[in-house]
N, C-alpha and C positions, 0 to 999 in steps of 0.2 A: 790272340783275342781281338779286342776292340780298342777304343781309346780310353784309357784310364782318365778319370776326372779327379783332380785334386779337391780336397774338401777343407773346410775351416777346422780349427781346433775347438773341440767341444768335449766336455765330460759331464756325466750325469750329476756329479757333485755341484756343478755350477747352478743347477736348477733347485737346490735345496730350499732357497727362500720362496720359490714358487710353489713347490709341491709338499714341502715339509718333510720331516723325518720319516713319517709313515709312508708317504708316497714314494720316497726314495728307496725304502726297504722293500716295498711291494715290487718295484721294477727289478731290483736286484734279485728277489726271490723268483720272480718270473724268468729271469735270464739264467739262473744258475744251471739248470739241466741242459741248456743250449750252449754252454761254454765251449769255445772252439769251433762252433758251427760256421761253415763257409757260406757266406751270403753274397749273391750278386744282385745288384739293382741295375736293370738295363733300361736306358731311356734314349730318346732321340736327341735331346738338347742338353749340352753340358751346363749352360748357364742361361739366365735371362728369362726363364719361365717360372710360373708358380711351382710346378712339379719339381723342376731341377733345383730351385732354390730350397725347397723343403727337404729334398733328398740330400742336399749338401749339408744340412744340419742332422738329419736322421742317421746317416751312415756313420759319422764319427761317434754319435751317441751309442749306436749298436756296438761299435768297437770298445767303447769305454765300459760296457757292461760285460765284456768277455767274448763277444762274437767276433768273427773275422769277416767283416763286411767290405765290399768294394762297390764303387759306382763307375759304370762304363757307359759309353754311348755307341749306338750302331753306326755302321758306315753306309753313307748314302752319297748321292751325287745330285747335280742340279736338276736332272729330269725327275727326280723323286719329289721335289718341293711342291710342284703343282699337284701331284697325286696326293700328297700329304694334306694340303689345303682343301682339296676337293673332298677327300674322305672325312675330314673333320666336319666340314659343313653338311655333308650328306648324312652322317651319323647324327647330327643335330636336328635333322628334319628339313634342311634347306633344299630348294630345287637346284642343287649344284650339278654341273656336268659330270657324268660318270660313264665311262666307256669300257668295253672289254680290253682295250689297249692299257687303260689306267689300271685295271685289275691285274693285268699281266706284269706291269711295272712293279706294283706292290708285291706280287708273288716272287718276281725276280730278285728284288733286293732282300726279301726275307730268306730266299734260298742262298743267296750269296753270304748273308750274315750267319746262316746256319753252318755253312762250310768253315767259317772262321771260328766257330765255337769249339775250342779245343781243350777245355779244362773241366774238371768236375767240381760241383758245388753241392752243398746240402740243401740250399734253398736258392732258387732263381726267381726273381720277381721281375716280370715284364710289364713295363708301364705304358698304358694307352695302346691305340691300335697299330702304330707304325711297326713295332717289332713282334706283333702278336702271332705271326706265322712262322716264327723261328723254330718253335718246338715241333710243329707238324712237319716242317721241311727237314728237320734233323731226323725225325722218325723215318721219313721216306728215303733220305740219303743213306742212312746206316742200317736200316731195317730193325733197329732196336731202340728202346727208350733210353735217353741219357740219364745219367745218375741224378739223384736228388729229387726234391719236390719242386714243382713248377707252379708259379702263381701268376695269374694275369690280374693286374690292378687297373680297372677302368676308372678314369677320372671324369668321364663324360656322362651326360644325361642321354641315354639311348632310347628314351620312351617313344620318340617319333622318328627313329632312324629309317632312312630309305631302305625298303626291303631288299633290293638287289645288293646293296653294300653290306647290310647287316647279315644277309645269308652267306656272303663270302667270308665275312669275319667270323661268324658263329662256328663255321665248320672247323676253323683253326683253333679258336679259344677253348672249345670243348675238350681238347686234348690235355688241358692243364689240370693239375691236381686240386686247385682251388681257384676261385674268382672272388675278387674284392670289389665292391662298389662303394661310392661315396655316400649313398643314401639308399634306403630300402626302395624308394620310389623309382630308382634308376634300374633296378634289377629287372632283367628280361624274363617273362614266364616261359619262353620257348628255348631256354638254354638248359643243358644238362651237364652238370659237373659234380664230382664227389662232395665238394665242400664250397659253401658260399658264405662270405662274411661282409659286413658293413664296416668300413673304415673311413670315417669322415675326415676331411682334409684338416690341416692345422697350420699354425703359424709358429715361428720361432720367436719368442719374446726377447731373446738376446741377440737376434740377428740385426743387421744393419737397417732393415726396414721397420724394426719395431723397438729397438733399444731407446732408452731415454736420451733426449737431446736437451742440452741447455737452451733456455729461452733465447739467449743471445745468438746461438747457432741458427735456430728456427727463423728469427728475424732477419739474420744476414742472408739466408737462403732465399727468403721471400723478396727482399730488396734487390737481390741479384737478378731476379726475373721480373722486376717492375711491379711487384704486388705490395700493396699497402697493408702492413700488419696491424693498422689501427682501424681498419674498416671490415665489415662483415664479409665472410668468405665461404663459399661452398666448393666441393671438390669431388671429381669422379676420376678414379684410376682404374682403367679397364683395357682389355684388349680391344683394338679399334675394329670391330667387325659388326655384322648385321645384328648379332644377338644382344649387344650391349647398348644399343640405341643412343649413341652420342648426340644425335640430332635431338632426341627427346630431352636429354639432359640440358642441352643448350636452350631449348624452348622453355623448360621449366625455369631456368635462370632468367630468361627474358621477361617471363610473366611475373616472377617474384620481384624483379628489379623495378617494376612499376610502382610497387608499394614501398620498396626499399631501394632507393636510387643509388646508395653507396655500395650496393652488393657487387661482389666480384666472383668470377668463376674460374677454376682451373680444370681443364681437361687433359689428362695425361694418357696417351696411347701406349700401352705396354707392348702391343704389336701393331705395326703400321698396316695400313690397308693392303689387302692381298687380292681383292677382286674388284670388279667395276663398281658394284654397289657401295662398298666400303670406301673406295677412292672418291666416289661422288660425294659421299658424306663428308669426307675429310675436306674436300675443296669447299663445300658449302659452309662448314664451320670456320675454315680458314678465312673465307671472305667475311664472315661476321666478325672474326677477331681483328681484321684490318679496320673495320668500321667501328668496333667497340673496344677501346683500350682496356676495359675491365674483363674481357674474355680472353684467357690465356690458353692457347692450344699448344701443348708440349709433347714430346716423344721421349720415352725412356730408351729408345735405341740411339738417339743422336744427341739429346739435350740434357736429360736429367738421369740421375742414378738413384740407388736405393736411399741414400741419406736425404736427397731432395724430396723423394716421395714420402719419406717419414715425416719430414718437416711440414710438407703441404697438409698431410692429414692432421698433424697435431695443431696446426694453425686454423684449420677449417672449423666453422661453426656447425656445419652439416656436411656429412659425406653421402654421396649419392651412388646408387647402382641402378640405373634405368634399364635393367635387362627386360627383354621381351621373351626370351627363352634361354635358359642357361643353367649350368650346374651350380655348385657352390661358388660364391663370390668371395674368394680368399681376401681380396682387398677390403671387403666389408668387415671381415673378421679382424683385420689389422686396425681398421678404424675403430671398431668396438673395443679392442684392447687398449687403444689410446684414449678411451672415454669419450668418443665422439658420438652424438646422436646420428642415426642413419635413416635414410629414406630409400626405399627400393621398390621395384616392381613386384606384382603378385605373380611371379613366374618362377620356374625351375625350383631350386633349393632356397630361394630367398625367404619364403615363409617359414622354413626351418630355422633360419638365422635371425630373422626379425620377429620378435613378439610384438605385434601391433599395439602401439600405445605404451609399451614398457621400455624397450630400448631404441625405439624409432617408430617409423610408420611404413606400412605397405600401401602402395598407391597403384591405381589403374592407368593413369595417363599423366601427361605433363601438367595439365591444369590442376589435378589433385596434388601432384608433387609440389607445385608452386605454393599452394595453400598450406601444405605441411611445412614447407621451408619457412614461410612467413610466421607460422605459429612458433616454431622453434626459436626464431630470431627475436620474437617479441615476449617469450616466456622463458627467461634465463634460468629460473629455478627448475622448471620442468625439463629444460634441456640438460641441466646438471644431473638430475635424477636419471634421465634416460642414459646419459653417458656412463654413470656408475653401474647401472644395470647391465649395459653392454659389456663393460669391462669384466664384471663377474661372470657373465655367460661365456665370454671368450676364454677366460682363465679356467673355468671348470670343465669345459668340453672340447676346446679346440686348440690346444697347444701341442708342440712337438712331443712332449713327454706322454700325452694321451696317445698320440700317433705311435710312439715306441711301444706302449703297453699293448695297443691293438695288434701290432705286428708280432710281438713276442708271444701273445696268446694264440695267434694263428700258427706260428711255427711250432709251438707245443702241441697243438691239435694235430698238425700234420706228422709230427714226430711220435704221436701216441703218448704224450706226456700229459697227465691230468692237470688242468688249470686249477689254481686255488679259487675258493669262492670269492665272488666280487666283494670287496670291502673287508675281507678277512683273509689276507694273504697268509699262506702257510709255506714253510720251507719244504721243498720236495724231499 
């Protein structure tokens, strides 16, 4: 097969305080008819991405409720990385280069990975576009459908996908038994599949990016990076690309600093620049950070890890997500879980995450963002109420236990097992 990815130790019992006895029993009831089911989650990255981190928590939880789940990554080489980046941008609607040669490279690696697929599973979950052609390649190579139910889980917003790239992908994903999208708004009307489900993303409250940190640890992390824990702080943690508008975040900080001279900004790039535009933005902000000691530009690839990002969000007075077009911002869910007010762009799934005026603010540009930041900084009681509302929302809708429930319900549907009514779980 491929490369097995080791996962952390997790049991559903550890989440009792989060979901209560009733929630725990609901999950166990959902899982009971699936006991022993062999599940493969297939991804492109073993670590370091939002999806891989979440799967690292989901897979052991599936095992803890009686399934036999595994996480593996496909095999690729250096020439696939440029294709992967271009496909990601093109499916997001960017004017990225896409050539017939790049399409052939994508097909070549999917065919190679199909030949490596040599085991039977009851459920195979293919994550994102990179391995989405394995099933169709397997069908072509063997002339018959492999065992089990195959699911394609798309974590991207495909609403403005480039037609030539989406047409290539659609022909392959339609062979799957089910497709899962992160939000109903992301589902394509031109796709045909027997079953379609909405499975919103989630966070692991017990994971290193979200677990409680002593105040002393948070202060120590800030001091190590030259950040004053006694002064106002805003933070954006996001992939450093054209969609997350890091320059807009830096501009909002600059404007807000005019009325709050003590303000500090942390920008953490979870993925460093991969194209000329993103690299130009990186250099622009790096220049600003050299001129402004209160602007801290960091990278999760080289400089900070999960504990540091956890500390940054916990210390922040406001967490930003200045997206211009993007899917769910999981880092915003993490900030909400930590009780932080959030400010985000009116794009992608952010309006699904931010209830304007309740747990944060939706903004149209850097000027509006700066005004909202100033409001949060000068209204501590309002900021506290927003943080509490965000924590409740994240806990009710967007934790890994909800993610597990969604997957168990999908597996039951595919296996022909009736799901218990929502809110009234019944033993099968």
